[in-house]
C-alpha positions in Angstrom: 62.0 -11.4 72.0 65.7 -10.6 72.5 66.5 -12.4 69.2 63.8 -10.4 67.4 65.2 -7.1 68.7 68.7 -8.1 67.7 67.6 -9.0 64.2 65.7 -5.7 63.9 68.7 -3.8 65.0 70.9 -5.6 62.5 68.4 -4.9 59.7 68.4 -1.2 60.6 72.2 -1.1 60.6 72.3 -2.9 57.3 69.9 -0.5 55.7 72.0 2.4 57.0 75.2 1.0 55.6 73.5 0.4 52.2 72.1 3.9 52.1 75.5 5.4 52.9 77.2 3.2 50.3 74.7 4.4 47.7 75.2 8.0 48.6 78.9 7.7 48.4 78.6 6.1 45.0 76.4 8.9 43.7 78.8 11.6 45.1 81.7 9.8 43.5 79.9 9.6 40.2 79.0 13.3 40.3 82.6 14.2 41.0 83.8 12.0 38.1 81.3 13.7 35.8 82.4 17.1 36.9 86.0 16.2 36.4 85.3 14.9 32.9 83.4 18.1 32.0 86.2 20.3 33.4 88.8 18.4 31.5 86.8 18.6 28.3 86.3 22.4 28.7 90.1 22.8 29.2 90.7 20.7 26.1 88.2 23.0 24.3 90.5 26.0 25.0 93.4 24.1 23.3 91.2 23.2 20.4 90.2 26.9 19.9 93.8 28.0 20.1 94.7 25.5 17.4 91.9 26.7 15.3 93.0 30.3 15.6 96.6 29.3 14.6 95.5 27.2 11.7 97.9 28.1 8.8 95.1 27.4 6.3 93.2 30.7 6.2 90.1 29.0 4.7 89.7 26.7 7.8 91.1 29.1 10.4 88.7 29.9 13.2 87.6 33.5 13.5 86.9 35.6 16.6 83.4 36.4 15.4 81.4 35.2 18.5 79.8 32.5 16.3 79.6 29.3 18.4 81.6 26.3 17.3 79.9 23.0 18.2 82.6 20.4 18.7 82.4 16.8 19.7 85.4 15.9 21.9 85.8 12.3 23.1 82.1 11.9 22.8 81.3 15.0 24.8 79.7 18.1 23.3 81.5 21.4 23.5 80.3 24.9 22.6 83.2 27.2 21.9 83.0 30.9 21.3 85.8 33.3 20.6 85.7 37.1 21.0 88.4 39.6 19.8 89.5 41.9 22.7 90.5 44.4 20.0 86.8 44.8 19.2 86.0 46.1 22.7 86.5 49.5 24.3 89.8 49.7 26.3 89.2 51.2 29.8 92.8 52.5 30.0 93.2 54.0 26.5 89.8 54.7 24.8 88.7 58.4 24.5 86.4 59.2 27.3 83.7 60.2 24.8 83.7 56.7 23.4 83.1 55.3 26.9 80.4 57.9 27.4 78.8 56.8 24.1 78.6 53.3 25.4 77.0 54.5 28.7 74.5 56.4 26.6 73.6 53.3 24.7 72.6 51.8 28.0 70.5 54.8 28.9 73.0 56.5 31.2 73.1 60.2 30.5 73.5 63.5 32.2 75.1 63.8 35.6 75.6 60.1 36.1 77.4 59.7 32.8 79.6 62.7 33.6 80.4 61.3 37.1 81.4 57.9 35.7 83.5 59.5 33.0 85.3 61.8 35.4 86.0 58.9 37.8 87.7 57.0 35.0 89.8 60.0 34.0 90.7 60.6 37.7 91.8 57.0 38.1 93.9 57.2 34.9 95.5 60.4 36.1 96.3 59.0 39.5 98.0 55.9 38.1 99.8 57.9 35.4 101.2 60.2 38.1 102.2 57.2 40.3 104.1 55.7 37.4 106.0 58.9 36.6 103.5 60.3 34.1 103.9 57.1 32.0 100.5 56.0 30.6 99.6 52.6 29.1 102.5 51.0 27.3 102.6 51.5 23.5 103.2 47.8 22.9 100.7 45.0 22.9 100.4 42.0 25.2 101.4 39.2 22.9 104.4 36.9 22.5 107.6 38.0 20.8 107.6 41.6 21.9 108.6 43.7 24.9 104.9 43.9 25.8 105.3 40.2 26.8 106.4 41.4 30.3 103.7 44.1 30.8 102.4 44.2 34.3 98.7 45.0 34.1 98.7 45.9 37.8 100.5 49.2 36.9 97.6 50.3 34.7 94.7 52.3 35.9 92.4 49.3 35.3 94.1 45.9 35.6 90.8 44.2 35.1 87.4 45.3 33.8 85.9 44.2 37.2 87.7 47.2 38.8 85.1 49.4 37.1 82.7 48.3 39.9 84.8 50.3 42.4 83.6 53.6 40.9 81.0 55.4 43.1 78.4 55.8 40.4 78.7 52.2 39.1 75.9 49.7 40.0 76.1 46.0 39.7 73.3 46.0 37.1 75.0 48.6 34.9 78.4 46.8 35.2 76.9 43.5 34.1 75.6 45.3 30.9 78.9 47.1 30.2 81.3 44.3 31.0 81.0 42.4 27.6 81.9 45.5 25.7 85.0 46.6 27.7 88.5 45.3 27.9 92.0 46.1 29.4 93.8 43.9 26.9 93.7 45.7 23.5 95.8 48.7 24.8 94.5 50.7 22.0 92.4 53.9 21.9 90.5 52.5 18.9 88.3 49.5 18.3 88.4 47.0 15.5 85.3 47.5 13.4 85.6 44.0 11.9 85.1 42.3 15.2 83.3 44.8 17.4 79.7 44.2 18.5 76.9 46.3 17.2 76.4 47.8 20.7 80.1 48.9 20.8 80.0 50.4 17.3 76.8 52.4 18.2 78.8 53.9 21.1 81.0 55.8 18.5 80.1 59.5 18.8 78.3 60.7 15.7 77.7 57.3 14.3 74.1 56.5 13.3 72.3 53.2 13.2 72.4 53.3 9.3 76.2 53.6 9.4 76.5 50.7 11.7 74.0 48.5 10.0 75.9 49.1 6.7 79.1 48.0 8.4 77.6 44.9 9.9 76.1 44.0 6.5 79.5 44.3 4.9 81.0 42.0 7.5 78.3 39.4 7.0 79.0 39.6 3.3 82.5 38.4 3.9 84.4 41.6 3.4 87.8 41.6 5.1 88.5 45.3 4.7 86.4 48.4 5.0 86.8 51.8 3.3 86.9 53.9 6.4 87.0 57.1 4.3 83.5 56.3 3.3 82.6 55.7 6.9 84.2 59.0 8.1 82.1 59.1 11.2 83.9 55.9 12.5 87.4 56.7 11.3 88.6 58.5 14.4 87.6 55.7 16.7 88.2 52.6 14.6 91.2 50.8 13.1 91.2 47.5 11.2 93.8 45.4 13.0 95.1 41.8 13.1 94.1 39.5 15.9 96.2 39.9 19.1 94.2 39.0 22.2 91.0 36.9 22.4 88.6 35.6 25.0 87.7 31.9 24.5 84.7 30.5 26.4 84.0 26.8 26.4 80.8 25.1 27.7 81.2 21.4 28.2 78.9 18.6 29.3 79.7 15.2 30.6 77.8 12.0 29.8 76.3 12.1 33.3 74.8 15.6 32.7 77.4 17.6 34.7 78.4 20.9 32.9 81.4 23.1 33.3 82.4 26.5 31.7 85.9 27.6 31.2 87.0 31.0 30.0 90.5 32.1 29.0 92.1 35.3 27.7 94.8 34.2 25.2 97.4 36.3 23.4 98.0 34.8 19.9 100.9 35.5 17.6 101.2 33.0 14.8 104.5 34.6 13.6 106.3 33.6 16.8 107.0 29.8 16.5 108.4 29.3 20.0 105.3 30.8 21.7 102.4 31.3 19.3 99.9 31.6 22.2 100.1 32.7 25.8 97.5 32.5 28.5 96.8 35.8 30.1 93.8 34.9 32.2 92.3 31.5 33.2 89.0 31.3 35.0 85.8 29.5 35.7 83.2 32.3 35.4 81.8 33.4 38.7 78.2 33.0 37.5 78.9 29.3 36.9 80.8 28.3 40.1 81.3 31.1 42.5 84.7 32.4 41.6 87.2 29.7 40.9 89.7 31.7 38.8 93.3 32.4 38.2 94.9 35.3 36.4 98.3 35.1 34.7 100.1 38.4 34.0 
């Protein structure tokens, strides 16, 4: 009986060791898959930057939000590029333009006025603290004095600070966030890259005006006659690409996925530093906030 009990105990110990070994192997494999997905996503950012800086205009990538499906080392990547100049700048845009965006999401009346006034108050406070100096006139891209701009001195250093306003809810912020920026440093938006939602926020612009503009863009036009679109002229300016947001979704062979997002200043005319990372993050909705900002 003693021998039988000893054998049974040894069998239980062996089974436990085997189970632990298998669990460790699974955990190690999952970590390896995640590391591969992360590395592939990071490589996707580099691929996107290279595409944006391609000297051949025919093959150069555009910041048009159209996904690029790329195979990198046998792993699929989905890369999207958004022009920050096509968004509404929280620090510089006319308050009526921001109000128009709020109206597009159904926010009108007292609540719209409260949010608009809170933004103006925040701008005035930071302007006074900086000696009545508002947002710098330069842009955040290599090769200029704007290269050393400290976003922390602006009223809004990040779009997420909009959530600090009393009348701002999480649900509304999540709808507004894709249309807003702090990187364009311009009171106008680029009509060649702005979303339809952003263009509809322009005061006095009708759906027909915007649909005509979007159709011209889809037709391959690179310039627009803003005199014919006079309702948009005061709030838009066709501009070159300066700052973009690149988002890469990567999947490893084991099924693990990873999303990387980066805000990148691009300047093809500056050979020594044609691109500069302004923000590097793993979106919170994917992993709970692993992010790093470079300013």
